[in-house]
VMD Tcl script that draws the C-alpha trace (Angstrom):
set ca {
  {6.01 19.20 60.45}
  {5.30 15.49 60.86}
  {2.72 13.59 58.80}
  {0.07 11.22 60.16}
  {1.02 8.41 57.76}
  {1.29 5.08 59.57}
  {4.35 2.91 59.87}
  {2.49 0.03 58.21}
  {1.63 2.18 55.20}
  {5.26 3.23 54.87}
  {6.42 -0.38 55.23}
  {4.02 -1.47 52.48}
  {5.27 1.23 50.13}
  {8.86 0.18 50.84}
  {8.29 -3.55 50.39}
  {6.40 -3.09 47.11}
  {9.17 -0.81 45.77}
  {11.85 -3.27 46.85}
  {10.04 -6.09 45.03}
  {9.08 -4.16 41.90}
  {12.17 -1.99 41.41}
  {14.93 -3.80 43.28}
  {15.33 -0.83 45.64}
  {17.66 -1.09 48.63}
  {15.75 -1.21 51.92}
  {17.75 1.50 53.68}
  {17.57 3.88 50.72}
  {13.86 3.51 50.05}
  {13.03 3.94 53.75}
  {15.14 7.09 53.98}
  {13.48 8.42 50.83}
  {9.99 7.74 52.20}
  {10.84 9.35 55.54}
  {12.02 12.49 53.73}
  {8.92 12.54 51.54}
  {6.27 11.93 54.22}
  {7.99 13.26 57.40}
  {6.31 10.67 59.66}
  {6.39 10.70 63.45}
  {9.41 9.00 65.03}
  {7.28 6.15 66.37}
  {5.97 5.40 62.87}
  {9.50 5.54 61.44}
  {10.55 2.95 63.97}
  {7.58 0.72 63.19}
  {8.17 0.94 59.43}
  {11.86 0.11 59.85}
  {11.13 -2.88 62.07}
  {8.47 -4.26 59.72}
  {10.56 -3.87 56.54}
  {13.76 -5.34 57.95}
  {11.91 -8.02 59.89}
  {9.89 -9.09 56.84}
  {13.02 -9.28 54.69}
  {14.87 -11.17 57.42}
  {12.07 -13.77 57.57}
  {11.07 -13.63 53.91}
  {11.17 -17.33 53.05}
  {9.51 -18.38 56.30}
  {6.67 -15.90 55.81}
  {6.06 -16.99 52.21}
  {6.24 -20.67 53.18}
  {3.53 -20.22 55.82}
  {1.31 -18.09 53.59}
  {1.45 -20.60 50.75}
  {0.13 -23.27 53.13}
  {-2.86 -21.04 53.92}
  {-3.69 -19.88 50.40}
  {-5.63 -21.90 47.82}
  {-3.41 -20.47 45.06}
  {0.25 -19.48 45.18}
  {1.18 -16.18 46.83}
  {2.96 -15.12 43.63}
  {-0.39 -14.93 41.84}
  {-1.63 -12.06 44.03}
  {-1.08 -8.34 43.28}
  {2.20 -7.03 44.82}
  {0.33 -4.81 47.31}
  {-1.76 -7.71 48.65}
  {1.23 -10.05 48.67}
  {3.21 -7.63 50.80}
  {0.34 -6.76 53.14}
  {0.10 -10.48 53.89}
  {3.86 -10.70 54.33}
  {4.21 -7.78 56.72}
  {1.19 -8.92 58.74}
  {2.50 -12.49 58.94}
  {5.87 -11.21 60.14}
  {4.12 -9.25 62.89}
  {1.96 -12.24 63.88}
  {5.08 -14.40 64.22}
  {7.02 -11.87 66.31}
  {4.26 -10.09 68.29}
  {1.59 -12.75 68.98}
  {0.17 -10.70 71.86}
  {-1.12 -8.19 69.28}
  {-2.54 -10.78 66.90}
  {-6.06 -9.47 66.29}
  {-4.88 -5.86 66.10}
  {-2.39 -6.93 63.41}
  {-5.17 -8.61 61.41}
  {-7.45 -5.59 61.68}
  {-4.69 -3.19 60.60}
  {-3.86 -5.43 57.60}
  {-7.51 -5.33 56.51}
  {-7.61 -1.55 56.88}
  {-4.39 -1.28 54.85}
  {-5.93 -3.41 52.10}
  {-8.98 -1.15 51.93}
  {-6.72 1.85 51.32}
  {-5.32 0.24 48.15}
  {-6.99 -0.10 44.76}
  {-7.39 -3.81 45.60}
  {-9.96 -3.28 48.35}
  {-11.84 -6.37 47.13}
  {-9.04 -8.51 48.58}
  {-9.79 -7.39 52.14}
  {-11.89 -10.52 52.77}
  {-9.05 -12.74 51.58}
  {-6.50 -10.95 53.77}
  {-8.79 -11.27 56.79}
  {-9.53 -14.95 56.13}
  {-5.89 -16.00 55.57}
  {-4.54 -14.25 58.66}
  {-7.35 -15.48 60.92}
  {-6.83 -19.01 59.60}
  {-3.19 -18.71 60.63}
  {-4.22 -17.72 64.16}
  {-6.61 -20.68 64.38}
  {-4.29 -23.25 62.87}
  {-0.70 -22.05 63.38}
  {0.24 -25.09 65.47}
  {-0.83 -27.35 62.62}
  {1.33 -25.71 59.94}
  {4.33 -27.82 58.96}
  {7.89 -26.51 59.20}
  {11.02 -28.53 58.37}
  {12.97 -29.45 61.51}
  {16.76 -29.14 61.68}
  {17.23 -32.72 62.92}
  {15.36 -34.26 59.97}
  {15.76 -31.73 57.14}
  {18.72 -29.53 58.00}
  {19.09 -27.66 54.71}
  {15.34 -27.03 54.30}
  {15.21 -25.82 57.91}
  {17.99 -23.29 57.35}
  {16.67 -22.05 54.00}
  {13.02 -21.83 55.10}
  {12.84 -21.30 58.87}
  {15.93 -19.06 58.89}
  {15.28 -17.59 55.44}
  {18.66 -17.90 53.69}
  {19.26 -18.64 49.99}
  {20.05 -22.27 49.20}
  {23.33 -21.58 47.39}
  {24.73 -19.73 50.40}
  {23.61 -22.33 52.96}
  {25.17 -25.14 50.90}
  {28.37 -23.13 50.51}
  {28.66 -22.51 54.24}
  {27.94 -26.17 55.06}
  {30.84 -27.23 52.81}
  {33.13 -24.87 54.70}
  {31.84 -24.80 58.28}
  {29.69 -27.91 58.67}
  {26.02 -28.24 59.63}
  {26.10 -27.10 63.26}
  {28.28 -24.04 62.65}
  {26.13 -23.02 59.66}
  {23.01 -23.39 61.80}
  {24.53 -21.04 64.40}
  {25.46 -18.62 61.64}
  {21.98 -18.39 60.10}
  {20.47 -18.01 63.58}
  {22.85 -15.13 64.30}
  {21.96 -13.50 60.98}
  {18.31 -13.42 62.06}
  {19.03 -11.86 65.46}
  {19.11 -8.12 66.05}
  {22.58 -6.64 65.61}
  {24.11 -4.73 68.52}
  {23.92 -0.95 68.16}
  {27.36 0.57 68.62}
  {28.77 4.07 68.38}
  {32.36 5.31 68.19}
  {33.22 8.19 70.49}
  {34.88 11.08 68.67}
  {37.84 11.34 71.03}
  {39.01 14.46 69.20}
  {36.18 16.25 71.03}
  {35.57 14.33 74.27}
  {36.37 11.14 76.15}
  {34.26 7.98 76.07}
  {33.56 8.44 79.78}
  {32.16 11.94 79.26}
  {29.98 10.79 76.35}
  {28.66 7.87 78.41}
  {27.66 10.23 81.22}
  {25.88 12.57 78.80}
  {23.98 9.71 77.13}
  {22.88 8.22 80.44}
  {21.84 11.67 81.71}
  {19.24 11.97 78.93}
  {17.89 8.45 79.44}
  {19.83 6.57 76.75}
  {20.90 3.12 77.99}
  {24.60 2.80 77.20}
  {27.60 0.72 78.28}
  {31.28 0.60 77.25}
  {32.26 -1.98 74.62}
  {34.46 -4.91 75.59}
  {36.28 -4.87 72.27}
  {37.29 -1.32 71.23}
  {38.48 1.50 73.55}
  {36.24 4.28 72.17}
  {33.17 2.12 71.41}
  {29.88 2.31 73.29}
  {26.99 -0.14 72.98}
  {23.46 1.20 73.18}
  {20.21 -0.56 74.03}
  {18.54 1.06 70.99}
  {19.55 3.53 68.31}
  {16.28 5.21 67.45}
  {16.23 9.01 67.72}
  {20.00 9.03 68.29}
  {20.69 11.24 65.27}
  {18.19 13.80 66.55}
  {20.14 14.37 69.78}
  {22.43 17.41 70.23}
  {25.33 14.96 70.70}
  {25.00 13.89 67.05}
  {24.92 17.46 65.75}
  {27.93 18.31 67.93}
  {29.96 15.51 66.30}
  {30.47 13.54 69.50}
  {30.07 10.12 67.88}
  {29.78 8.06 64.70}
  {27.55 4.98 64.35}
  {29.86 2.03 63.60}
  {30.26 -1.66 64.44}
  {33.21 -2.71 66.61}
  {34.68 -5.08 64.00}
  {34.68 -2.20 61.53}
  {36.53 -0.05 64.07}
  {39.21 -2.72 64.48}
  {40.15 -2.28 60.81}
  {41.52 1.21 61.51}
  {43.43 -0.05 64.53}
  {45.03 -2.75 62.39}
  {46.37 -0.11 59.98}
  {47.82 1.73 63.01}
  {47.85 5.21 61.43}
  {50.32 7.68 62.96}
  {50.00 11.47 63.33}
  {51.52 13.26 60.34}
  {51.36 10.32 57.92}
  {50.01 10.44 54.38}
  {47.36 7.74 53.96}
  {44.92 6.71 51.24}
  {41.50 5.21 51.90}
  {40.72 3.80 48.47}
  {37.03 2.89 48.90}
  {36.15 5.42 51.55}
  {32.41 6.19 51.44}
  {30.54 6.92 53.62}
  {33.61 7.77 55.69}
  {33.34 5.70 58.86}
  {36.81 4.22 58.67}
  {38.25 7.37 57.09}
  {37.16 9.53 59.99}
  {38.34 6.90 62.47}
  {41.79 6.96 60.85}
  {41.84 10.75 61.22}
  {40.83 10.40 64.86}
  {43.68 7.94 65.55}
  {46.06 10.35 63.73}
  {44.92 13.11 66.13}
  {43.68 15.13 63.15}
  {47.20 15.71 61.79}
  {48.66 14.51 58.49}
  {46.70 13.84 55.29}
  {44.14 11.26 54.23}
  {43.11 10.91 50.59}
  {39.54 9.56 50.60}
  {38.44 8.11 47.25}
  {35.12 7.03 45.83}
  {34.00 6.88 42.22}
  {30.50 8.27 42.91}
  {30.12 12.02 43.60}
  {27.08 11.59 45.90}
  {29.11 9.22 48.08}
  {31.95 11.72 48.24}
  {29.36 14.13 49.64}
  {28.67 11.69 52.50}
  {32.37 11.60 53.43}
  {32.51 15.39 53.42}
  {29.37 15.67 55.57}
  {30.71 13.22 58.14}
  {34.13 14.87 58.26}
  {32.53 18.29 58.74}
  {30.24 17.09 61.53}
  {33.11 15.36 63.34}
  {35.35 18.48 63.01}
  {37.99 16.62 61.00}
  {40.35 18.69 58.84}
  {42.83 16.19 57.35}
  {40.64 14.43 54.77}
  {40.97 15.32 51.09}
  {38.16 13.76 49.07}
  {38.63 12.65 45.46}
  {36.09 11.33 42.97}
  {38.08 8.56 41.28}
  {38.21 4.87 40.45}
  {40.87 3.57 42.84}
  {42.19 1.22 40.13}
  {43.21 4.23 38.01}
  {44.35 6.73 40.66}
  {47.96 7.93 40.37}
  {48.93 10.34 43.18}
  {52.03 12.52 43.00}
  {53.58 10.75 46.00}
  {53.74 7.29 47.54}
  {51.65 6.55 50.61}
  {52.82 5.73 54.12}
  {49.77 3.49 54.52}
  {46.71 2.40 52.55}
  {43.29 1.18 53.61}
  {41.47 -0.95 51.05}
  {38.05 -1.77 52.49}
  {36.99 -3.46 49.30}
  {33.53 -3.73 47.72}
  {32.21 -7.19 48.61}
  {29.14 -9.41 48.86}
  {28.47 -8.24 52.42}
  {27.71 -11.72 53.76}
  {29.09 -10.69 57.16}
  {26.38 -8.05 57.65}
  {23.23 -9.92 56.62}
  {21.46 -9.18 59.90}
  {21.93 -5.43 59.38}
  {21.08 -5.58 55.69}
  {18.75 -8.56 55.25}
  {17.88 -7.62 51.66}
  {21.46 -8.48 50.63}
  {20.80 -12.18 51.07}
  {18.13 -12.03 48.34}
  {20.26 -9.87 46.01}
  {23.59 -11.62 45.97}
  {24.35 -14.49 43.59}
  {27.33 -16.69 42.87}
  {27.95 -14.51 39.80}
  {28.29 -11.46 42.08}
  {30.88 -13.35 44.11}
  {32.97 -14.08 41.02}
  {32.72 -10.54 39.66}
  {33.57 -8.91 42.99}
  {36.54 -11.23 43.45}
  {37.97 -9.97 40.15}
  {37.44 -6.34 41.20}
  {39.07 -6.95 44.59}
  {42.14 -8.47 42.90}
  {42.47 -5.46 40.60}
  {42.17 -3.03 43.52}
  {44.79 -4.92 45.55}
  {47.27 -5.02 42.67}
  {46.99 -1.28 42.01}
  {47.08 -0.38 45.70}
  {50.40 -2.19 46.02}
  {51.95 0.21 43.50}
  {50.95 3.25 45.58}
  {52.80 2.27 48.74}
  {56.23 3.33 50.00}
  {58.83 0.69 50.86}
  {58.07 -0.50 54.42}
  {54.57 0.95 54.00}
  {51.48 -0.78 55.38}
  {48.28 -1.81 53.65}
  {45.15 -3.15 55.33}
  {42.75 -5.14 53.18}
  {39.30 -5.73 54.67}
  {35.81 -6.82 53.69}
  {32.49 -7.29 55.49}
  {32.27 -10.69 53.76}
  {32.93 -14.12 55.26}
  {33.58 -15.81 51.88}
  {37.04 -17.28 51.30}
  {37.07 -16.15 47.64}
  {36.98 -12.52 48.81}
  {39.31 -12.93 51.75}
  {42.06 -15.50 52.33}
  {42.02 -16.76 48.71}
  {42.39 -13.16 47.56}
  {45.41 -12.59 49.82}
  {47.07 -15.85 48.78}
  {46.77 -14.86 45.12}
  {48.11 -11.39 45.84}
  {51.15 -12.70 47.74}
  {51.93 -15.19 44.97}
  {52.35 -12.28 42.52}
  {53.80 -9.75 44.99}
  {56.73 -11.44 46.77}
  {57.81 -8.05 48.19}
  {54.79 -8.08 50.53}
  {54.19 -10.10 53.69}
  {51.31 -10.50 56.15}
  {52.16 -8.64 59.37}
  {49.49 -8.73 62.10}
  {50.51 -7.65 65.62}
  {50.60 -10.48 68.13}
  {47.40 -10.75 70.20}
  {45.53 -8.32 67.93}
  {41.76 -8.70 68.48}
  {42.50 -11.40 71.05}
  {39.49 -10.37 73.16}
  {37.18 -11.02 70.20}
  {36.15 -14.49 69.07}
  {37.81 -14.94 65.67}
  {39.60 -17.32 63.30}
  {43.32 -16.59 63.03}
  {44.22 -17.59 59.47}
  {47.70 -17.44 57.88}
  {46.29 -14.75 55.58}
  {44.50 -12.65 58.22}
  {41.70 -12.48 60.77}
  {38.17 -13.72 60.08}
  {35.37 -12.71 62.45}
  {32.05 -14.49 62.06}
  {28.80 -12.78 63.09}
  {27.39 -14.29 66.26}
  {24.57 -13.42 68.62}
  {25.54 -10.47 70.85}
  {28.80 -10.20 68.89}
  {30.11 -7.99 66.12}
  {29.48 -8.07 62.39}
  {31.32 -10.56 60.23}
  {34.61 -9.17 58.89}
  {37.89 -10.17 57.35}
  {40.99 -8.03 57.79}
  {44.69 -8.36 57.23}
  {47.73 -6.11 57.22}
  {50.33 -6.36 54.47}
  {53.77 -4.73 54.67}
  {55.85 -3.81 51.62}
  {59.22 -5.21 52.64}
  {61.24 -3.49 49.89}
}
mol new
graphics top color blue
foreach p $ca { graphics top sphere $p radius 0.5 }
foreach p [lrange $ca 0 end-1] q [lrange $ca 1 end] { graphics top cylinder $p $q radius 0.2 }
display resetview
């Protein structure tokens, strides 16, 4: 039974918990949805407000601080985040401006800080009266301030990208990170063809079209309610970005092979490997956290996949009783290629994280090399666009493992805009394009 709680109330609870406890946006939203059982429309509204507010966090705070007589940080967390979520809505849905203000005031009166309702009303109405007069840094005059404030990216990351890509390319990158990511599903071709799934989706009113980049991929106009359809329960598809799907194609798994997916949760690439292997052979799927192993098992069960053996283990310490035909190492990373899907990452990650993850990635690569048969294949991938986690990592690995070489099929991913590096393929996120990803295939030559 659904609850009458509003999407705005849910969004406020999520934003306050994210700020106070460092919660992950996707996890706290899922937890709140389970707890309150809201209507689907309110779920969608809460999701849009939370992700949109986080995606525009610096811009929203910058505008609010121009309207307040004291700094936003001096207000109670509930009031701070009511102002933030309302400001985000005013920026993106100006046609509903007075309704947004009224709902923000109502939300304030439901908190223990009801005395701030006058302030909330005054600040938001002042924005509506004077929004054209509020100053924002322009790209032509103040490029870095524009990208950090108007496009809401941390300074250290903007400066890092400018050093690598230049001003214009970095501007395009931060713009892409603030656009809505395409919604893509992978047809489970073990059960039906992409053409049949497309027909079934269209028949129930879901706007869908085949992907240009991956044979079994389908792009949808919107993803809401998709997991409540009978197609989801039947295991007809998995929600996955096209760049992520290309990783499995690069490994080129064959029916009957023995393969290890060393950082497998939640199982998207693992189940895709099984699909490409026609559900024959064996895939060891590792993760060090039991609850994440449960996600792999759930996905494999729903997709009717029988060849995955899950193991709770640290991949750096795993010693199987046989060598692998192929290995997938989709390594833990900073996630800077998926900032538009997970906007809270940009406010979590630091340069220290980058250094620590680079060490972990090197350790995983070195151990993975010892698990592979001669002539075996290993794909290393990340959803990061940072050189320290990608091409630098591969260069270091090759310098200490002369029995490995980079071996990427000619014309692989040619239809996708990418950077072909000596160490692998780098895909940058762009508007209407895929997520950012790095991937390479290494072959053990002896």
